[in-house]
Structures are given as C-alpha cells and as structure tokens.
N, CA, C and O atoms as a MOPAC input file, in Angstrom:
PM7 MOZYME 1SCF
protein

 N     73.38600 1     3.42800 1   -59.68600 1
 C     73.73200 1     3.44700 1   -60.76200 1
 C     75.41400 1     3.42900 1   -60.93200 1
 O     76.23900 1     3.54000 1   -60.02500 1
 N     75.63900 1     3.27400 1   -62.22800 1
 C     77.33000 1     3.04900 1   -62.66300 1
 C     77.96700 1     3.76700 1   -63.29600 1
 O     77.71300 1     3.94100 1   -64.48800 1
 N     79.04800 1     4.43200 1   -62.62500 1
 C     79.19500 1     5.15500 1   -63.85500 1
 C     81.02200 1     4.43100 1   -64.26300 1
 O     81.79400 1     3.93800 1   -63.44000 1
 N     81.22500 1     4.58700 1   -65.56100 1
 C     82.70300 1     4.27100 1   -66.00300 1
 C     83.87600 1     5.30400 1   -66.17700 1
 O     83.77800 1     5.70900 1   -67.33500 1
 N     84.88000 1     5.88200 1   -65.59600 1
 C     85.77300 1     7.06700 1   -65.48200 1
 C     86.88500 1     6.01400 1   -66.74400 1
 O     87.42600 1     4.93000 1   -66.52200 1
 N     86.91000 1     6.80600 1   -67.96200 1
 C     87.98300 1     6.41000 1   -68.89700 1
 C     88.99500 1     7.57800 1   -68.81600 1
 O     88.70200 1     8.66200 1   -69.32200 1
 N     89.97800 1     7.41600 1   -68.29700 1
 C     91.37500 1     8.78100 1   -68.14800 1
 C     92.65900 1     8.25200 1   -67.98800 1
 O     93.05400 1     7.72200 1   -66.95000 1
 N     93.21100 1     8.37100 1   -68.85400 1
 C     94.86500 1     7.79600 1   -68.62100 1
 C     95.38000 1     8.41000 1   -67.62700 1
 O     96.25800 1     7.67100 1   -67.18300 1
 N     95.29200 1     9.82100 1   -66.73500 1
 C     95.75500 1    10.04000 1   -65.68800 1
 C     94.88900 1     9.61600 1   -64.56300 1
 O     93.66800 1     9.59200 1   -64.41100 1
 N     95.97400 1     9.26400 1   -63.76900 1
 C     95.31400 1     8.22900 1   -62.75900 1
 C     95.14900 1     9.69900 1   -61.79200 1
 O     94.19800 1     9.57500 1   -61.02100 1
 N     95.84600 1    11.03200 1   -61.66500 1
 C     95.29000 1    11.88900 1   -60.39700 1
 C     93.91800 1    12.31100 1   -61.06900 1
 O     93.07300 1    12.10200 1   -60.19700 1
 N     93.36100 1    12.74900 1   -62.07500 1
 C     92.49000 1    13.20300 1   -62.74500 1
 C     91.38700 1    11.84200 1   -62.34800 1
 O     90.22500 1    11.92400 1   -61.95000 1
 N     91.96800 1    10.96800 1   -62.53800 1
 C     90.58300 1     9.67900 1   -62.56900 1
 C     90.36500 1     9.61400 1   -61.19500 1
 O     89.17000 1     9.48900 1   -60.92800 1
 N     91.21500 1     9.66300 1   -60.09200 1
 C     90.94300 1     9.58000 1   -58.68900 1
 C     89.88100 1    10.81700 1   -58.28400 1
 O     88.86400 1    10.70900 1   -57.59900 1
 N     90.38600 1    11.93400 1   -58.86800 1
 C     89.64500 1    13.11700 1   -58.51100 1
 C     88.16900 1    12.75700 1   -59.16300 1
 O     87.26800 1    12.53100 1   -58.35500 1
 N     87.96500 1    12.71200 1   -60.10700 1
 C     86.74000 1    11.84500 1   -60.68400 1
 C     86.09600 1    10.92800 1   -59.82800 1
 O     84.95200 1    11.10600 1   -59.41000 1
 N     86.73000 1    10.04600 1   -59.58000 1
 C     85.90100 1     9.19600 1   -58.81200 1
 C     85.69700 1     9.03900 1   -57.52800 1
 O     85.05600 1     8.16500 1   -56.94500 1
 N     86.36500 1    10.06700 1   -57.06100 1
 C     85.89500 1    10.58400 1   -55.87700 1
 C     84.62100 1    11.51200 1   -55.54100 1
 O     83.99800 1    11.56700 1   -54.48100 1
 N     84.48000 1    11.98300 1   -56.32800 1
 C     83.22900 1    13.33100 1   -56.59700 1
 C     82.35200 1    12.51000 1   -57.13800 1
 O     81.23800 1    12.63100 1   -56.62700 1
 N     82.43600 1    11.56300 1   -58.14100 1
 C     81.01900 1    10.53400 1   -58.09000 1
 C     80.86900 1     9.52800 1   -57.15600 1
 O     79.75600 1     9.07600 1   -56.89000 1
 N     82.22000 1     9.00300 1   -56.46200 1
 C     81.71700 1     8.17100 1   -55.70400 1
 C     80.94400 1     9.00600 1   -54.12000 1
 O     80.32000 1     8.33800 1   -53.29600 1
 N     81.15600 1    10.45000 1   -53.98500 1
 C     80.24400 1    11.14200 1   -52.84000 1
 C     78.92600 1    11.25100 1   -53.41400 1
 O     77.98600 1    11.18600 1   -52.62200 1
 N     78.66800 1    11.40900 1   -54.69100 1
 C     77.56500 1    11.58400 1   -55.49300 1
 C     76.66600 1    10.36100 1   -55.05000 1
 O     75.47100 1    10.64500 1   -55.13800 1
 N     76.89900 1     9.13500 1   -54.61900 1
 C     76.49400 1     8.14500 1   -54.73900 1
 C     76.23300 1     6.78600 1   -55.80000 1
 O     75.39200 1     5.88900 1   -55.84600 1
 N     77.33400 1     7.13200 1   -56.54500 1
 C     77.28200 1     6.53000 1   -57.98200 1
 C     78.40500 1     5.53800 1   -57.46500 1
 O     79.14900 1     5.80900 1   -56.52300 1
 N     78.44800 1     4.14400 1   -58.32000 1
 C     79.30300 1     3.20400 1   -58.08100 1
 C     80.13800 1     3.41500 1   -59.42400 1
 O     79.55600 1     3.44600 1   -60.50900 1
 N     81.64400 1     3.57100 1   -59.30900 1
 C     82.79300 1     3.61300 1   -60.25800 1
 C     83.43700 1     2.74000 1   -60.65500 1
 O     83.99200 1     1.93300 1   -59.91000 1
 N     83.49900 1     2.71800 1   -61.90600 1
 C     84.53300 1     1.38100 1   -62.58700 1
 C     85.74500 1     2.57900 1   -63.23600 1
 O     85.40900 1     3.74000 1   -63.47000 1
 N     86.97200 1     2.13800 1   -63.43400 1
 C     87.61100 1     3.06000 1   -64.12800 1
 C     88.50300 1     2.18800 1   -65.16000 1
 O     88.86400 1     1.01600 1   -65.05400 1
 N     88.79100 1     3.30300 1   -66.38400 1
 C     89.80000 1     2.65700 1   -67.34600 1
 C     90.72800 1     3.79300 1   -67.48700 1
 O     90.71000 1     5.01600 1   -67.34700 1
 N     91.67800 1     2.71000 1   -67.88100 1
 C     93.31800 1     4.08000 1   -68.06000 1
 C     93.84500 1     4.26500 1   -69.42500 1
 O     94.91100 1     4.79700 1   -69.73700 1
 N     92.65300 1     3.58200 1   -70.44600 1
 C     93.11200 1     3.93000 1   -71.73200 1
 C     91.49200 1     3.32100 1   -72.47500 1
 O     90.65500 1     2.61900 1   -71.90800 1
 N     91.43200 1     4.02600 1   -74.29000 1
 C     90.40000 1     3.62300 1   -74.42500 1
 C     89.96800 1     1.83300 1   -75.14600 1
 O     88.96500 1     1.57300 1   -75.81100 1
 N     90.79900 1     1.09500 1   -74.84200 1
 C     90.78300 1    -0.02300 1   -75.15300 1
 C     90.25500 1    -0.65900 1   -74.15000 1
 O     89.26000 1    -1.31000 1   -74.46800 1
 N     90.71400 1    -0.73900 1   -72.47800 1
 C     90.13000 1    -0.99800 1   -71.88000 1
 C     88.50500 1    -0.50100 1   -71.30000 1
 O     87.59300 1    -1.15700 1   -70.79700 1
 N     88.62500 1     0.77700 1   -71.59400 1
 C     87.28300 1     1.68300 1   -71.50500 1
 C     86.35200 1     1.15800 1   -72.39000 1
 O     85.21800 1     1.16900 1   -71.91100 1
 N     86.44600 1     0.60000 1   -73.75900 1
 C     85.57500 1    -0.53300 1   -74.59300 1
 C     85.41400 1    -1.77500 1   -74.09300 1
 O     84.36800 1    -2.32500 1   -74.43700 1
 N     86.21800 1    -2.45600 1   -73.30300 1
 C     86.21800 1    -4.00100 1   -72.74600 1
 C     85.38500 1    -3.47900 1   -71.26300 1
 O     84.50600 1    -4.26100 1   -70.90100 1
 N     85.49900 1    -2.78800 1   -70.77800 1
 C     84.53000 1    -2.40500 1   -69.46500 1
 C     83.04200 1    -2.08100 1   -69.84600 1
 O     82.03600 1    -2.52900 1   -69.29400 1
 N     83.12600 1    -0.99300 1   -71.16800 1
 C     81.78900 1    -0.70100 1   -71.71800 1
 C     80.81800 1    -1.66000 1   -71.87700 1
 O     79.71000 1    -1.62400 1   -71.34300 1
 N     81.29300 1    -2.65200 1   -72.72600 1
 C     80.46700 1    -3.73900 1   -73.04600 1
 C     80.27300 1    -4.73700 1   -71.78200 1
 O     79.12700 1    -5.17500 1   -71.67400 1
 N     81.14100 1    -5.13400 1   -70.88000 1
 C     80.98500 1    -6.08100 1   -70.21900 1
 C     80.06300 1    -5.60800 1   -68.88700 1
 O     79.06000 1    -6.15600 1   -68.42900 1
 N     80.66500 1    -4.56300 1   -68.49400 1
 C     79.43700 1    -3.88500 1   -67.45700 1
 C     78.63800 1    -3.35800 1   -67.69900 1
 O     77.80200 1    -3.40000 1   -66.79600 1
 N     78.29000 1    -2.67700 1   -68.68600 1
 C     77.24000 1    -1.86600 1   -68.99200 1
 C     76.67000 1    -0.63300 1   -67.85000 1
 O     75.60500 1    -0.64200 1   -67.23200 1
 N     77.82000 1     0.45500 1   -67.81200 1
 C     77.47800 1     1.18100 1   -67.31200 1
 C     76.52400 1     2.16900 1   -67.46300 1
 O     76.22600 1     2.48000 1   -68.61600 1
 N     75.94400 1     2.77000 1   -66.47100 1
 C     74.96700 1     4.26600 1   -66.78200 1
 C     75.24100 1     5.27300 1   -67.39400 1
 O     74.35600 1     6.04200 1   -67.76800 1
 N     76.68100 1     5.50800 1   -67.65700 1
 C     77.41900 1     6.72600 1   -68.13300 1
 C     78.64200 1     6.29000 1   -67.63100 1
 O     79.07800 1     5.76900 1   -66.60400 1
 N     79.22800 1     6.86500 1   -69.20300 1
 C     81.33500 1     7.26700 1   -69.65500 1
 C     81.48200 1     8.50200 1   -69.49200 1
 O     81.24100 1     9.35900 1   -70.34300 1
 N     81.85900 1     8.67100 1   -68.46600 1
 C     83.29700 1    10.02600 1   -68.23600 1
 C     84.46300 1     9.49500 1   -69.17200 1
 O     85.06100 1     8.42200 1   -69.08700 1
 N     84.60800 1    10.38700 1   -69.96400 1
 C     85.68000 1     9.92400 1   -71.38300 1
 C     86.64500 1    10.81400 1   -71.51600 1
 O     86.12400 1    11.92900 1   -71.51800 1
 N     87.81300 1    10.88100 1   -71.63100 1
 C     88.72500 1    11.76200 1   -71.84800 1
 C     89.14100 1    11.19200 1   -73.62800 1
 O     89.19100 1    10.06700 1   -74.12700 1
 N     89.38300 1    12.59800 1   -74.19900 1
 C     89.77900 1    12.63600 1   -75.90200 1
 C     91.26200 1    11.82800 1   -76.08700 1
 O     91.39800 1    11.09100 1   -77.06400 1
 N     92.16300 1    11.96500 1   -75.29200 1
 C     93.66400 1    11.76800 1   -75.42200 1
 C     94.06600 1    10.81100 1   -74.77000 1
 O     94.51900 1    11.12600 1   -73.67000 1
 N     94.08200 1     9.58800 1   -75.05200 1
 C     94.37700 1     8.49900 1   -74.51000 1
 C     94.91000 1     7.70200 1   -74.94300 1
 O     94.83500 1     7.61600 1   -76.16900 1
 N     95.67900 1     6.75500 1   -74.25400 1
 C     96.32400 1     5.33100 1   -75.48100 1
 C     95.53300 1     4.06800 1   -76.04800 1
 O     94.58900 1     3.57400 1   -75.43100 1
 N     95.89900 1     3.68300 1   -77.02100 1
 C     95.35100 1     2.55100 1   -77.49400 1
 C     94.32700 1     3.02700 1   -78.48900 1
 O     94.56100 1     2.91200 1   -79.69200 1
 N     93.13700 1     3.58600 1   -78.02600 1
 C     92.27500 1     4.34200 1   -78.42300 1
 C     92.13900 1     5.59100 1   -78.06700 1
 O     92.64000 1     5.79100 1   -76.96100 1
 N     91.63900 1     6.57200 1   -78.57800 1
 C     91.49100 1     7.72300 1   -78.25300 1
 C     89.72600 1     7.74700 1   -78.25800 1
 O     88.91400 1     6.88800 1   -78.60000 1
 N     89.56000 1     9.11900 1   -77.72300 1
 C     88.11900 1     8.98500 1   -77.05400 1
 C     87.18100 1     9.06900 1   -77.68600 1
 O     86.05900 1     8.92600 1   -77.19900 1
 N     87.41400 1     9.34200 1   -79.03500 1
 C     86.39100 1     9.54600 1   -80.09900 1
 C     86.57200 1     8.47200 1   -81.17700 1
 O     85.91600 1     8.57100 1   -82.21400 1
 N     87.22800 1     7.68200 1   -81.03800 1
 C     87.50500 1     6.26800 1   -81.23000 1
 C     86.38500 1     5.45500 1   -80.43100 1
 O     85.44900 1     4.88900 1   -80.99500 1
 N     86.60300 1     5.46400 1   -78.98600 1
 C     85.62100 1     5.04800 1   -78.39600 1
 C     84.45200 1     5.32300 1   -78.53000 1
 O     83.60300 1     4.44500 1   -78.37400 1
 N     84.18200 1     6.33500 1   -78.78400 1
 C     82.48100 1     6.87600 1   -79.17700 1
 C     82.02400 1     6.09600 1   -80.47300 1
 O     80.94300 1     5.53900 1   -80.66300 1
 N     83.00400 1     6.18200 1   -81.23400 1
 C     82.68300 1     5.48200 1   -82.52100 1
 C     81.98500 1     4.23500 1   -82.05600 1
 O     80.82800 1     3.81500 1   -82.08800 1
 N     83.31900 1     3.74700 1   -81.54400 1
 C     82.76700 1     2.20300 1   -81.64900 1
 C     81.44200 1     2.15100 1   -80.53300 1
 O     80.50000 1     1.45100 1   -80.90300 1
 N     81.33500 1     2.68400 1   -79.50300 1
 C     80.21100 1     2.44000 1   -78.69300 1
 C     78.94700 1     2.43700 1   -79.60800 1
 O     78.20000 1     1.46800 1   -79.74700 1
 N     78.80200 1     3.69200 1   -80.23400 1
 C     77.71700 1     4.20400 1   -80.98600 1
 C     77.44200 1     3.17900 1   -82.06400 1
 O     76.24500 1     3.03300 1   -82.31100 1
 N     78.32000 1     2.40700 1   -82.78800 1
 C     78.28000 1     1.22000 1   -83.59400 1
 C     77.66100 1    -0.20400 1   -82.92800 1
 O     77.01600 1    -1.07800 1   -83.50800 1
 N     77.97400 1    -0.15300 1   -81.86200 1
 C     77.57800 1    -1.42800 1   -80.69200 1
 C     75.92600 1    -1.32800 1   -80.57900 1
 O     75.57700 1    -0.25600 1   -80.08400 1
 N     75.10100 1    -1.99800 1   -80.84600 1
 C     73.48400 1    -2.36100 1   -80.05600 1
 C     73.52500 1    -1.97200 1   -78.80100 1
 O     72.83900 1    -1.09000 1   -78.28300 1
 N     74.45300 1    -2.73200 1   -78.23600 1
 C     74.29200 1    -3.11600 1   -77.00400 1
 C     74.60100 1    -1.82900 1   -76.08000 1
 O     73.94400 1    -1.61500 1   -75.06100 1
 N     75.59000 1    -1.03500 1   -76.48600 1
 C     76.15400 1     0.47000 1   -76.03500 1
 C     75.85400 1     1.60800 1   -76.84700 1
 O     76.54900 1     2.59600 1   -76.61300 1
 N     74.84900 1     1.72800 1   -77.88900 1
 C     74.81500 1     2.72800 1   -78.82300 1
 C     74.20200 1     3.73600 1   -77.78400 1
 O     74.83600 1     4.78000 1   -77.94000 1
 N     73.36100 1     3.89000 1   -76.90000 1
 C     72.76000 1     4.45000 1   -76.29400 1
 C     73.05400 1     5.00900 1   -74.97700 1
 O     72.39300 1     5.78200 1   -74.28400 1
 N     74.26700 1     4.41700 1   -74.76600 1
 C     74.83400 1     5.02100 1   -73.41700 1
 C     75.34600 1     6.39200 1   -73.20900 1
 O     76.21600 1     6.77000 1   -73.99400 1
 N     74.96700 1     7.16700 1   -72.31800 1
 C     75.56700 1     8.32800 1   -72.38600 1
 C     76.66500 1     8.57600 1   -72.02000 1
 O     77.19700 1     7.92100 1   -71.12400 1
 N     77.12200 1     9.35100 1   -72.48900 1
 C     78.59000 1    10.26000 1   -72.13900 1
 C     79.23800 1    11.83200 1   -72.36700 1
 O     79.18100 1    12.76800 1   -73.16400 1
 N     79.77400 1    11.50700 1   -71.31900 1
 C     80.17900 1    13.17500 1   -71.02800 1
 C     81.66800 1    13.02600 1   -71.24700 1
 O     82.36400 1    12.41900 1   -70.43300 1
 N     82.26600 1    13.69700 1   -72.58400 1
 C     83.68000 1    13.90400 1   -72.96700 1
 C     84.16500 1    15.21900 1   -71.41700 1
 O     83.69500 1    16.24600 1   -70.92700 1
 N     85.14600 1    14.46400 1   -71.23900 1
 C     86.05300 1    15.34100 1   -69.98400 1
 C     87.31800 1    15.49100 1   -70.85600 1
 O     87.81900 1    14.40800 1   -71.15900 1
 N     87.88900 1    16.48300 1   -71.28300 1
 C     89.15500 1    16.71100 1   -72.05700 1
 C     90.00900 1    18.30000 1   -72.05400 1
 O     89.53900 1    19.43700 1   -71.99500 1
 N     91.02300 1    17.96200 1   -72.11700 1
 C     92.09400 1    19.08500 1   -72.46400 1
 C     91.80200 1    19.63700 1   -73.81700 1
 O     92.16400 1    20.79100 1   -74.04800 1
 N     91.26400 1    19.03200 1   -74.62700 1
 C     91.02400 1    19.34500 1   -76.26900 1
 C     89.61600 1    20.22800 1   -75.88900 1
 O     88.68100 1    19.61500 1   -75.37500 1
 N     89.52500 1    21.30600 1   -76.08900 1
 C     88.32300 1    22.07200 1   -76.05900 1
 C     88.04000 1    23.05000 1   -77.20000 1
 O     87.24800 1    23.99000 1   -77.13400 1
 N     89.08800 1    22.57600 1   -78.67800 1
 C     88.81200 1    23.79000 1   -79.64700 1
 C     87.23500 1    23.29100 1   -80.27000 1
 O     86.60500 1    22.23300 1   -80.28000 1
 N     86.99900 1    24.74200 1   -80.78600 1
 C     85.73300 1    24.56500 1   -81.21100 1
 C     85.86900 1    22.99100 1   -82.31300 1
 O     85.08900 1    22.17100 1   -81.82900 1
 N     86.36900 1    22.57100 1   -83.18200 1
 C     86.71000 1    21.64500 1   -83.87800 1
 C     86.55300 1    20.69900 1   -82.84600 1
 O     85.76100 1    19.86000 1   -83.27700 1
 N     86.85100 1    20.45100 1   -81.87600 1
 C     87.10900 1    19.02900 1   -81.05000 1
 C     85.49800 1    18.98500 1   -80.29600 1
 O     84.81500 1    17.96300 1   -80.35000 1
 N     85.09200 1    20.07400 1   -79.69600 1
 C     83.71700 1    20.27900 1   -79.34800 1
 C     82.81100 1    19.66600 1   -80.37100 1
 O     82.06900 1    18.70300 1   -80.17600 1
 N     82.98600 1    20.45200 1   -81.67500 1
 C     81.88400 1    19.71900 1   -82.37900 1
 C     81.74200 1    18.54700 1   -82.75200 1
 O     80.70300 1    17.89300 1   -82.84200 1
 N     83.08800 1    18.18000 1   -83.03900 1
 C     83.20900 1    16.58100 1   -83.03200 1
 C     82.64500 1    15.66300 1   -82.73900 1
 O     81.97500 1    14.85400 1   -83.38100 1
 N     83.03400 1    15.80800 1   -81.21200 1
 C     82.36300 1    15.14900 1   -80.24200 1
 C     81.13700 1    15.03000 1   -80.07400 1
 O     80.62200 1    13.91300 1   -80.02400 1
 N     80.20200 1    16.51500 1   -79.91500 1
 C     78.88300 1    16.26600 1   -80.17800 1
 C     78.29200 1    15.81200 1   -81.24300 1
 O     77.21700 1    15.21500 1   -81.27400 1
 N     79.13600 1    16.14700 1   -82.33700 1
 C     78.87500 1    15.06600 1   -83.93700 1
 C     78.45000 1    13.47600 1   -83.76800 1
 O     77.54800 1    12.83200 1   -84.30300 1
 N     79.43200 1    13.11600 1   -82.83700 1
 C     79.32100 1    11.77900 1   -83.00300 1
 C     78.58900 1    11.34800 1   -81.65700 1
 O     78.89600 1    10.23200 1   -81.23900 1
 N     77.59500 1    12.13400 1   -80.86800 1
 C     76.77000 1    12.07300 1   -80.00000 1
 C     77.17600 1    11.68700 1   -78.41100 1
 O     76.91200 1    10.73000 1   -77.68400 1
 N     77.95000 1    12.91800 1   -78.25100 1
 C     78.28800 1    12.72200 1   -76.86600 1
 C     76.95300 1    13.92500 1   -76.01000 1
 O     76.37600 1    14.84500 1   -76.59100 1
 N     76.82700 1    13.65000 1   -75.01100 1
 C     75.74700 1    14.40700 1   -74.32900 1
 C     76.52900 1    15.75400 1   -73.58100 1
 O     76.00900 1    16.82900 1   -73.28200 1
 N     77.63000 1    15.41800 1   -73.42900 1
 C     78.24600 1    16.63200 1   -72.53200 1
 C     79.77400 1    16.91000 1   -73.00200 1
 O     80.59400 1    15.99400 1   -72.94200 1
 N     80.02200 1    17.79800 1   -73.32700 1
 C     81.59900 1    18.08200 1   -73.49500 1
 C     82.14600 1    19.11800 1   -72.80200 1
 O     81.87400 1    20.31900 1   -72.79400 1
 N     83.04200 1    18.40200 1   -72.16000 1
 C     83.66400 1    19.60000 1   -70.66800 1
 C     85.52000 1    19.63400 1   -70.97300 1
 O     86.29500 1    18.75400 1   -71.34900 1
 N     85.70800 1    20.99600 1   -70.62700 1
 C     87.46800 1    21.21000 1   -71.00900 1
 C     87.77400 1    21.34900 1   -69.29000 1
 O     87.18100 1    21.88000 1   -68.35100 1
 N     88.88100 1    20.65900 1   -69.43300 1
 C     90.15300 1    20.49600 1   -68.27400 1
 C     90.39400 1    21.91100 1   -68.41300 1
 O     90.15600 1    22.44300 1   -69.49700 1
 N     90.88100 1    22.64300 1   -67.35300 1
 C     90.57200 1    21.99200 1   -66.01800 1
 C     89.04800 1    22.32500 1   -65.89700 1
 O     88.34700 1    23.13200 1   -66.50700 1
 N     88.76300 1    21.39000 1   -64.86200 1
 C     87.11700 1    21.79300 1   -64.80900 1
 C     86.89300 1    21.62200 1   -62.81600 1
 O     87.65400 1    21.26400 1   -61.91700 1
 N     85.47600 1    22.08700 1   -62.85700 1
 C     84.98400 1    22.09200 1   -61.52100 1
 C     84.55900 1    20.99700 1   -61.19400 1
 O     84.04300 1    20.62400 1   -62.24800 1
 N     84.36500 1    19.99200 1   -60.28300 1
 C     83.68400 1    19.11400 1   -59.89500 1
 C     82.88100 1    18.90700 1   -59.48500 1
 O     82.44900 1    17.76400 1   -59.34100 1
 N     82.12300 1    20.35000 1   -58.97600 1
 C     80.72100 1    20.51700 1   -59.38900 1
 C     79.90000 1    20.21400 1   -60.43200 1
 O     79.01100 1    19.36700 1   -60.52200 1
 N     80.38600 1    21.15700 1   -61.34400 1
 C     79.83600 1    21.31200 1   -62.93000 1
 C     79.88300 1    19.85900 1   -63.36400 1
 O     79.00600 1    19.53200 1   -64.16400 1
 N     80.82600 1    18.84000 1   -62.94700 1
 C     80.97800 1    17.73500 1   -63.39900 1
 C     79.94000 1    17.02600 1   -63.13500 1
 O     79.36900 1    16.38300 1   -64.01600 1
 N     79.39100 1    17.05000 1   -61.38400 1
 C     78.32600 1    16.36100 1   -60.97100 1
 C     76.75300 1    16.55200 1   -61.91000 1
 O     75.97800 1    15.74100 1   -62.41700 1
 N     76.79600 1    18.34500 1   -61.79800 1
 C     75.45100 1    18.51000 1   -62.83800 1
 C     75.56500 1    18.14800 1   -64.19900 1
 O     74.47300 1    18.16900 1   -64.76600 1
 N     76.38200 1    17.86900 1   -64.81200 1
 C     76.43600 1    17.69800 1   -66.10500 1
 C     76.29500 1    15.99400 1   -65.89000 1
 O     75.27700 1    15.57500 1   -66.44000 1
 N     76.93100 1    15.15400 1   -65.35000 1
 C     76.31100 1    13.93400 1   -65.40300 1
 C     74.76000 1    13.61900 1   -64.88300 1
 O     73.98500 1    12.93000 1   -65.54600 1
 N     74.40500 1    14.24700 1   -63.55100 1
 C     73.49400 1    14.28000 1   -62.92500 1
 C     71.97100 1    14.58900 1   -64.79900 1
 O     70.97400 1    13.92700 1   -65.08300 1
 N     72.49200 1    15.62700 1   -65.40700 1
 C     71.21900 1    15.95600 1   -66.17400 1
 C     71.58200 1    14.87400 1   -67.34200 1
 O     70.54900 1    14.28600 1   -67.66100 1
 N     72.59400 1    14.46800 1   -68.00600 1
 C     73.24100 1    13.38300 1   -69.22200 1
 C     72.28900 1    12.36200 1   -68.51200 1
 O     71.20900 1    12.13200 1   -69.05600 1
 N     72.59700 1    11.75200 1   -67.37700 1
 C     71.38900 1    10.80700 1   -67.01600 1
 C     69.79700 1    10.88600 1   -66.89600 1
 O     68.91600 1    10.03200 1   -66.99500 1
 N     69.79000 1    12.00700 1   -66.68700 1
 C     68.50000 1    11.95100 1   -66.57300 1
 C     67.95000 1    12.30400 1   -68.21600 1
 O     66.82100 1    11.93600 1   -68.54200 1
 N     68.51200 1    12.76800 1   -68.83900 1
 C     68.01200 1    13.04100 1   -70.17000 1
 C     68.05600 1    11.74000 1   -70.78800 1
 O     67.37500 1    11.50100 1   -71.78500 1
 N     69.00600 1    10.67100 1   -70.12800 1
 C     69.10300 1     9.29200 1   -70.85800 1
 C     67.83800 1     8.44400 1   -70.42500 1
 O     67.62200 1     7.68000 1   -71.36500 1
 N     67.10300 1     8.27900 1   -69.63800 1
 C     65.77800 1     8.00600 1   -69.30200 1
 C     65.65000 1     7.33700 1   -67.89700 1
 O     66.57000 1     7.80500 1   -67.22600 1
 N     64.94700 1     6.47800 1   -67.16500 1
 C     64.97200 1     5.69900 1   -66.07900 1
 C     65.98500 1     4.85200 1   -65.96600 1
 O     66.06300 1     4.10900 1   -64.98800 1

C-alpha cells in the first residue's frame, strides 16, 4: 500500500516516513500543499497523512480540493498537525478526514490510526 505524507517540516516528514516504511508501506513525500495535491492526483495513494499548516495550500484547502475531485474524493486522510483546537478538529472532521491527530504524536498511535483509516476505507 502507498501512503503520501504531506508535511513541511523535513524532520517530522522523515520521522513519519520511517515509521510507515517500518510498517511495510511504500511512502511518498510532499513538502507543501501544492505538491501534495499533484502527487495525490498523479500517484493515487491509498492514504494521505496531512499537516494543516503548510506553504502554498494549507491542509484544509488540500482536503477540499481532494474531496471535490472524483478521482480522489474517497482517499482516506489522517490529519497530523499542531493545530488541535476544537474548531480545528471539528473543521477537519467536517471536511471528511478519517482521523485527526495532534502533534506531538506517538509513532505507534500514528501506525494504529493509519491501519484503522485504511481498514475503514475498504479493500
């Protein structure tokens, strides 16, 4: 299975990539929202791990664009972000993200939430 990580912090992107690679996933990486949209459309990953605060397009703009595109509208999304106010969480969930995780995060919890989001998305 292929997972796209969209995160502007190279350190966090490497940490998430290492965890998901160890879990057996093929990992793609994007450093901003524009690159995330391009890769999501071109590579059709099985899941997107997405930061909210990124250059070019923020995470919510990425979610909106993906949900409006018939090719990507069903792609499961796990938000992984420092923005964890109630408004942020409810905003993400109302846009259709499957999981909303605040930073700092446990890599093991991330693995569990990714597995759960993939299981709910079907075969």
